[in-house]
Every structure is written in structure tokens, then in C-alpha cells.
A tleap script that builds the chain and sets N, CA, C and O, in Angstrom:
source leaprc.protein.ff14SB
mol = sequence {
  NMET GLN PRO GLU PRO ALA ILE THR ALA GLU
  LEU PHE ALA ASP GLN LEU PHE PHE TYR PHE
  ASP ASP PRO VAL GLY GLU VAL ALA ILE THR
  VAL THR ASP SER PHE GLY GLN VAL VAL SER
  ALA ALA THR CYS ASN SER ASP PHE GLU PRO
  MET VAL VAL LEU SER VAL PRO THR ASP ALA
  GLY PHE TYR ARG ILE ASP LEU GLU GLY ALA
  PHE LEU LYS GLY TYR GLY GLU TYR SER ARG
  CASN
}
set mol.1.N position { 0.885 -1.313 -0.075 }
set mol.1.CA position { 0.020 -0.119 -0.026 }
set mol.1.C position { 0.815 1.331 0.176 }
set mol.1.O position { 1.501 1.591 1.164 }
set mol.2.N position { 0.584 2.248 -0.982 }
set mol.2.CA position { 1.380 3.366 -1.005 }
set mol.2.C position { 0.744 4.406 0.081 }
set mol.2.O position { -0.428 4.396 0.456 }
set mol.3.N position { 1.660 5.213 0.460 }
set mol.3.CA position { 1.325 6.167 1.387 }
set mol.3.C position { 0.593 7.386 0.682 }
set mol.3.O position { 0.930 7.760 -0.441 }
set mol.4.N position { -0.444 7.993 1.419 }
set mol.4.CA position { -1.197 9.211 0.596 }
set mol.4.C position { -0.232 10.409 0.405 }
set mol.4.O position { 0.503 10.793 1.315 }
set mol.5.N position { -0.266 10.963 -0.782 }
set mol.5.CA position { 0.480 12.172 -0.936 }
set mol.5.C position { 0.125 13.458 -0.277 }
set mol.5.O position { -1.039 13.780 -0.038 }
set mol.6.N position { 1.147 14.169 0.003 }
set mol.6.CA position { 1.009 15.322 0.677 }
set mol.6.C position { 0.494 16.469 -0.156 }
set mol.6.O position { 1.184 16.940 -1.060 }
set mol.7.N position { -0.789 16.955 0.153 }
set mol.7.CA position { -1.472 18.052 -0.670 }
set mol.7.C position { -1.862 18.707 0.470 }
set mol.7.O position { -2.298 18.165 1.486 }
set mol.8.N position { -1.665 20.130 0.249 }
set mol.8.CA position { -2.257 21.239 1.231 }
set mol.8.C position { -3.004 22.173 0.226 }
set mol.8.O position { -2.696 22.383 -0.948 }
set mol.9.N position { -4.032 22.679 0.922 }
set mol.9.CA position { -4.965 23.475 0.296 }
set mol.9.C position { -5.255 24.711 1.442 }
set mol.9.O position { -5.451 24.527 2.643 }
set mol.10.N position { -5.229 25.940 0.774 }
set mol.10.CA position { -5.304 27.121 1.585 }
set mol.10.C position { -6.422 27.915 0.744 }
set mol.10.O position { -6.413 27.845 -0.485 }
set mol.11.N position { -7.355 28.646 1.413 }
set mol.11.CA position { -8.299 29.694 0.934 }
set mol.11.C position { -7.944 31.054 1.374 }
set mol.11.O position { -7.720 31.336 2.551 }
set mol.12.N position { -7.901 31.856 0.433 }
set mol.12.CA position { -7.423 33.260 0.723 }
set mol.12.C position { -8.384 34.132 -0.071 }
set mol.12.O position { -8.114 34.366 -1.249 }
set mol.13.N position { -9.500 34.636 0.491 }
set mol.13.CA position { -10.524 35.593 -0.242 }
set mol.13.C position { -11.122 34.746 -1.445 }
set mol.13.O position { -11.852 33.794 -1.166 }
set mol.14.N position { -10.878 35.015 -2.621 }
set mol.14.CA position { -11.389 34.473 -3.761 }
set mol.14.C position { -10.466 33.464 -4.401 }
set mol.14.O position { -10.747 33.079 -5.536 }
set mol.15.N position { -9.320 32.964 -3.749 }
set mol.15.CA position { -8.430 32.193 -4.274 }
set mol.15.C position { -8.268 31.004 -3.568 }
set mol.15.O position { -8.266 31.072 -2.339 }
set mol.16.N position { -8.114 29.781 -4.190 }
set mol.16.CA position { -7.847 28.489 -3.349 }
set mol.16.C position { -6.702 27.957 -3.953 }
set mol.16.O position { -6.642 27.574 -5.122 }
set mol.17.N position { -5.632 27.940 -2.983 }
set mol.17.CA position { -4.170 27.591 -3.478 }
set mol.17.C position { -4.128 25.958 -3.096 }
set mol.17.O position { -4.682 25.541 -2.079 }
set mol.18.N position { -3.449 25.132 -3.971 }
set mol.18.CA position { -3.311 23.856 -3.785 }
set mol.18.C position { -1.730 23.818 -4.004 }
set mol.18.O position { -1.147 24.335 -4.957 }
set mol.19.N position { -1.030 22.979 -2.753 }
set mol.19.CA position { 0.481 22.782 -2.969 }
set mol.19.C position { 0.547 21.309 -3.073 }
set mol.19.O position { -0.079 20.619 -2.269 }
set mol.20.N position { 1.261 20.781 -4.008 }
set mol.20.CA position { 1.554 19.361 -4.182 }
set mol.20.C position { 2.932 19.164 -3.667 }
set mol.20.O position { 3.900 19.470 -4.363 }
set mol.21.N position { 3.051 18.710 -2.579 }
set mol.21.CA position { 4.512 18.467 -1.604 }
set mol.21.C position { 4.829 17.293 -2.293 }
set mol.21.O position { 6.051 17.178 -2.396 }
set mol.22.N position { 4.054 16.157 -2.929 }
set mol.22.CA position { 4.505 15.111 -3.347 }
set mol.22.C position { 3.904 15.012 -4.910 }
set mol.22.O position { 2.682 15.101 -5.032 }
set mol.23.N position { 4.569 14.866 -5.879 }
set mol.23.CA position { 4.172 14.823 -7.121 }
set mol.23.C position { 3.445 13.684 -7.473 }
set mol.23.O position { 3.916 12.592 -7.157 }
set mol.24.N position { 2.178 13.753 -8.186 }
set mol.24.CA position { 1.319 12.721 -8.548 }
set mol.24.C position { 0.938 12.766 -10.010 }
set mol.24.O position { -0.084 12.209 -10.411 }
set mol.25.N position { 1.766 13.433 -10.815 }
set mol.25.CA position { 1.178 13.530 -12.195 }
set mol.25.C position { 0.125 14.487 -12.420 }
set mol.25.O position { -0.086 15.535 -11.810 }
set mol.26.N position { -0.557 13.936 -13.460 }
set mol.26.CA position { -1.787 14.884 -14.000 }
set mol.26.C position { -2.851 14.838 -12.960 }
set mol.26.O position { -3.171 13.764 -12.451 }
set mol.27.N position { -3.450 16.046 -12.600 }
set mol.27.CA position { -4.519 16.137 -11.529 }
set mol.27.C position { -5.547 17.015 -12.148 }
set mol.27.O position { -5.210 18.083 -12.659 }
set mol.28.N position { -6.970 16.561 -12.125 }
set mol.28.CA position { -8.068 17.413 -12.360 }
set mol.28.C position { -8.552 17.881 -10.996 }
set mol.28.O position { -8.626 17.088 -10.057 }
set mol.29.N position { -8.887 19.185 -10.880 }
set mol.29.CA position { -9.307 19.668 -9.638 }
set mol.29.C position { -10.571 20.233 -9.903 }
set mol.29.O position { -10.598 21.013 -10.855 }
set mol.30.N position { -11.825 19.996 -9.181 }
set mol.30.CA position { -13.010 20.523 -9.554 }
set mol.30.C position { -13.677 21.036 -8.236 }
set mol.30.O position { -13.697 20.285 -7.261 }
set mol.31.N position { -14.240 22.321 -8.169 }
set mol.31.CA position { -14.912 22.846 -7.038 }
set mol.31.C position { -16.347 22.909 -7.416 }
set mol.31.O position { -16.675 23.447 -8.474 }
set mol.32.N position { -17.255 22.366 -6.576 }
set mol.32.CA position { -18.749 22.485 -6.840 }
set mol.32.C position { -19.372 23.094 -5.839 }
set mol.32.O position { -18.874 22.956 -4.722 }
set mol.33.N position { -20.537 23.868 -5.977 }
set mol.33.CA position { -21.283 24.387 -4.939 }
set mol.33.C position { -22.204 23.483 -4.207 }
set mol.33.O position { -22.080 22.278 -4.429 }
set mol.34.N position { -23.059 23.860 -3.413 }
set mol.34.CA position { -23.942 23.069 -2.630 }
set mol.34.C position { -25.224 22.570 -3.636 }
set mol.34.O position { -26.010 21.690 -3.287 }
set mol.35.N position { -25.297 23.229 -4.852 }
set mol.35.CA position { -26.347 22.812 -5.850 }
set mol.35.C position { -25.738 21.808 -6.822 }
set mol.35.O position { -26.488 21.386 -7.702 }
set mol.36.N position { -24.353 21.322 -6.780 }
set mol.36.CA position { -23.768 20.728 -7.641 }
set mol.36.C position { -23.160 21.329 -8.968 }
set mol.36.O position { -22.826 20.650 -9.939 }
set mol.37.N position { -23.068 22.690 -8.869 }
set mol.37.CA position { -22.655 23.494 -10.219 }
set mol.37.C position { -21.289 23.517 -9.963 }
set mol.37.O position { -20.949 23.741 -8.801 }
set mol.38.N position { -20.397 23.323 -10.845 }
set mol.38.CA position { -18.947 23.417 -10.916 }
set mol.38.C position { -18.728 25.115 -11.128 }
set mol.38.O position { -19.169 25.809 -12.044 }
set mol.39.N position { -17.974 25.488 -10.070 }
set mol.39.CA position { -17.781 26.913 -9.912 }
set mol.39.C position { -16.381 27.302 -10.251 }
set mol.39.O position { -16.010 28.456 -10.466 }
set mol.40.N position { -15.614 26.193 -10.281 }
set mol.40.CA position { -13.978 26.260 -10.725 }
set mol.40.C position { -13.592 24.940 -10.996 }
set mol.40.O position { -14.055 23.922 -10.482 }
set mol.41.N position { -12.552 25.047 -11.990 }
set mol.41.CA position { -11.919 23.661 -12.202 }
set mol.41.C position { -10.643 24.004 -12.962 }
set mol.41.O position { -10.519 25.000 -13.674 }
set mol.42.N position { -9.633 23.012 -12.725 }
set mol.42.CA position { -8.456 23.148 -13.444 }
set mol.42.C position { -7.792 21.902 -13.642 }
set mol.42.O position { -8.155 20.981 -12.910 }
set mol.43.N position { -6.745 21.642 -14.616 }
set mol.43.CA position { -5.901 20.402 -14.712 }
set mol.43.C position { -4.716 20.989 -14.632 }
set mol.43.O position { -4.431 22.077 -15.132 }
set mol.44.N position { -3.815 20.100 -13.839 }
set mol.44.CA position { -2.318 20.539 -13.797 }
set mol.44.C position { -1.444 19.033 -13.932 }
set mol.44.O position { -1.945 17.916 -13.807 }
set mol.45.N position { -0.339 19.276 -14.156 }
set mol.45.CA position { 0.746 18.146 -13.996 }
set mol.45.C position { 1.587 18.513 -12.963 }
set mol.45.O position { 2.570 19.243 -13.089 }
set mol.46.N position { 1.133 17.924 -11.779 }
set mol.46.CA position { 1.807 18.238 -10.381 }
set mol.46.C position { 3.368 17.949 -10.380 }
set mol.46.O position { 4.114 18.462 -9.546 }
set mol.47.N position { 3.837 17.025 -11.449 }
set mol.47.CA position { 5.126 16.814 -11.769 }
set mol.47.C position { 6.010 18.138 -11.943 }
set mol.47.O position { 7.117 18.319 -11.436 }
set mol.48.N position { 5.310 19.016 -12.750 }
set mol.48.CA position { 6.036 20.301 -13.082 }
set mol.48.C position { 5.122 21.469 -12.581 }
set mol.48.O position { 5.421 22.592 -12.986 }
set mol.49.N position { 4.221 21.362 -11.886 }
set mol.49.CA position { 3.476 22.410 -11.371 }
set mol.49.C position { 3.092 22.160 -9.849 }
set mol.49.O position { 1.980 21.722 -9.557 }
set mol.50.N position { 4.006 22.440 -8.938 }
set mol.50.CA position { 3.779 21.967 -7.538 }
set mol.50.C position { 2.810 22.910 -6.899 }
set mol.50.O position { 2.594 22.741 -5.699 }
set mol.51.N position { 2.179 23.903 -7.541 }
set mol.51.CA position { 1.339 24.878 -7.011 }
set mol.51.C position { 0.158 25.320 -7.959 }
set mol.51.O position { 0.437 25.779 -9.066 }
set mol.52.N position { -0.936 25.215 -7.622 }
set mol.52.CA position { -2.206 25.605 -8.606 }
set mol.52.C position { -2.923 26.613 -7.929 }
set mol.52.O position { -2.979 26.477 -6.707 }
set mol.53.N position { -3.464 27.558 -8.409 }
set mol.53.CA position { -4.304 28.650 -7.981 }
set mol.53.C position { -5.671 28.693 -8.727 }
set mol.53.O position { -5.721 28.861 -9.946 }
set mol.54.N position { -6.767 28.537 -7.956 }
set mol.54.CA position { -8.225 28.518 -8.618 }
set mol.54.C position { -8.861 29.810 -8.096 }
set mol.54.O position { -8.739 30.172 -6.926 }
set mol.55.N position { -9.487 30.426 -8.944 }
set mol.55.CA position { -10.531 31.623 -8.487 }
set mol.55.C position { -11.725 30.812 -8.102 }
set mol.55.O position { -12.133 29.834 -8.728 }
set mol.56.N position { -12.220 31.284 -7.071 }
set mol.56.CA position { -13.480 30.596 -6.295 }
set mol.56.C position { -14.474 31.612 -5.938 }
set mol.56.O position { -14.028 32.691 -5.545 }
set mol.57.N position { -15.721 31.458 -6.006 }
set mol.57.CA position { -16.684 32.266 -5.455 }
set mol.57.C position { -16.522 32.730 -4.108 }
set mol.57.O position { -15.884 31.981 -3.369 }
set mol.58.N position { -17.042 34.005 -3.536 }
set mol.58.CA position { -16.933 34.420 -2.251 }
set mol.58.C position { -18.446 34.321 -1.631 }
set mol.58.O position { -18.724 34.634 -0.473 }
set mol.59.N position { -19.382 33.827 -2.610 }
set mol.59.CA position { -20.643 33.663 -1.797 }
set mol.59.C position { -20.632 32.753 -0.646 }
set mol.59.O position { -19.812 31.852 -0.472 }
set mol.60.N position { -21.644 33.071 0.155 }
set mol.60.CA position { -21.677 31.981 1.407 }
set mol.60.C position { -22.435 30.823 0.918 }
set mol.60.O position { -23.338 30.856 0.083 }
set mol.61.N position { -21.947 29.746 1.559 }
set mol.61.CA position { -22.415 28.315 1.104 }
set mol.61.C position { -21.190 27.382 1.335 }
set mol.61.O position { -20.067 27.711 1.718 }
set mol.62.N position { -21.703 26.015 0.985 }
set mol.62.CA position { -20.727 25.021 1.189 }
set mol.62.C position { -20.198 24.762 -0.147 }
set mol.62.O position { -20.829 25.077 -1.156 }
set mol.63.N position { -19.009 24.171 -0.180 }
set mol.63.CA position { -18.338 23.760 -1.450 }
set mol.63.C position { -17.573 22.480 -1.311 }
set mol.63.O position { -17.173 22.144 -0.196 }
set mol.64.N position { -17.363 21.809 -2.270 }
set mol.64.CA position { -16.684 20.519 -2.287 }
set mol.64.C position { -15.585 20.674 -3.407 }
set mol.64.O position { -15.758 21.235 -4.489 }
set mol.65.N position { -14.422 20.080 -2.959 }
set mol.65.CA position { -13.250 20.044 -3.863 }
set mol.65.C position { -12.994 18.458 -4.108 }
set mol.65.O position { -12.829 17.626 -3.216 }
set mol.66.N position { -12.995 18.205 -5.582 }
set mol.66.CA position { -12.606 16.917 -5.826 }
set mol.66.C position { -11.314 16.945 -6.617 }
set mol.66.O position { -11.077 17.820 -7.450 }
set mol.67.N position { -10.443 15.895 -6.307 }
set mol.67.CA position { -9.094 15.896 -7.075 }
set mol.67.C position { -9.090 14.412 -7.677 }
set mol.67.O position { -9.459 13.454 -6.997 }
set mol.68.N position { -8.728 14.310 -8.764 }
set mol.68.CA position { -8.632 13.160 -9.560 }
set mol.68.C position { -7.530 12.985 -10.649 }
set mol.68.O position { -7.343 13.796 -11.557 }
set mol.69.N position { -6.783 11.775 -10.449 }
set mol.69.CA position { -5.662 11.594 -11.241 }
set mol.69.C position { -5.417 10.037 -11.439 }
set mol.69.O position { -6.108 9.229 -10.819 }
set mol.70.N position { -4.483 9.659 -12.259 }
set mol.70.CA position { -4.165 8.206 -12.444 }
set mol.70.C position { -3.829 7.715 -11.008 }
set mol.70.O position { -4.318 6.636 -10.673 }
set mol.71.N position { -2.993 8.434 -10.058 }
set mol.71.CA position { -2.510 7.835 -8.942 }
set mol.71.C position { -3.141 8.523 -7.587 }
set mol.71.O position { -2.721 8.310 -6.449 }
set mol.72.N position { -4.199 9.363 -7.922 }
set mol.72.CA position { -4.827 10.133 -6.857 }
set mol.72.C position { -6.333 10.334 -6.976 }
set mol.72.O position { -6.807 10.839 -7.994 }
set mol.73.N position { -7.027 9.980 -6.040 }
set mol.73.CA position { -8.371 10.325 -5.741 }
set mol.73.C position { -8.778 10.848 -4.319 }
set mol.73.O position { -8.607 10.141 -3.326 }
set mol.74.N position { -9.346 12.165 -4.243 }
set mol.74.CA position { -9.724 12.544 -3.159 }
set mol.74.C position { -10.627 13.576 -3.045 }
set mol.74.O position { -10.964 14.066 -4.123 }
set mol.75.N position { -11.199 14.131 -1.882 }
set mol.75.CA position { -12.056 15.306 -1.807 }
set mol.75.C position { -11.772 15.920 -0.649 }
set mol.75.O position { -11.139 15.374 0.255 }
set mol.76.N position { -12.276 17.239 -0.598 }
set mol.76.CA position { -12.261 18.160 0.683 }
set mol.76.C position { -13.504 18.808 0.494 }
set mol.76.O position { -14.144 18.614 -0.539 }
set mol.77.N position { -13.972 19.675 1.527 }
set mol.77.CA position { -14.903 20.509 1.739 }
set mol.77.C position { -14.528 21.828 2.533 }
set mol.77.O position { -13.647 21.867 3.392 }
set mol.78.N position { -15.249 22.824 2.167 }
set mol.78.CA position { -15.152 24.105 2.992 }
set mol.78.C position { -16.445 24.953 2.901 }
set mol.78.O position { -17.278 24.724 2.025 }
set mol.79.N position { -16.594 25.885 3.770 }
set mol.79.CA position { -17.761 26.666 3.839 }
set mol.79.C position { -17.459 28.058 4.071 }
set mol.79.O position { -16.486 28.400 4.742 }
set mol.80.N position { -18.392 29.001 3.453 }
set mol.80.CA position { -18.210 30.282 3.706 }
set mol.80.C position { -19.492 30.802 4.382 }
set mol.80.O position { -20.621 30.398 4.103 }
set mol.81.N position { -19.180 31.797 5.357 }
set mol.81.CA position { -20.454 32.308 5.918 }
set mol.81.C position { -20.879 33.767 5.433 }
set mol.81.O position { -21.921 34.276 5.845 }
savepdb mol mol.pdb
quit
């Protein structure tokens, strides 16, 4: 079993930063709101781009982050008041 890769996410105002401490190849990142609408998305190759910035809404609500690649599948959530 392989250890989970180290990925950090930070939210600042209308920007969501992802830091890939462990390269995992190409990754698709999707942010959806509580209605299931995609509000932001990006694809990157973490082998060459260790950091990705997405513009995200500042509207109040709950948001889900999905990360998917050949060697990675995960999700996270955040909310705004």
C-alpha cells in the first residue's frame, strides 16, 4: 500500500491554493457548490506544477473539492459564512 501524497489547500478571499508536496502526475481539480454546479476547475501536472491557484466564489455556502488523477482520488470541503 502506498502512502497518501501530501497535498495542502489554503483559501484566501477568492483564491484557492493547492500545494503538491508529493508529485502525483496529472490531476483534475473541480470545485462544486451545494447545488452541484461546477464553480471552478483546473487540470495540472503536479510533476511540473507544484502549486495551482483557482479563482473561487466568495458567496456564502458549502463547497466540495474533488481531486482526481491516475494515482490520486480525493475530496475536501469548505464553507463560507
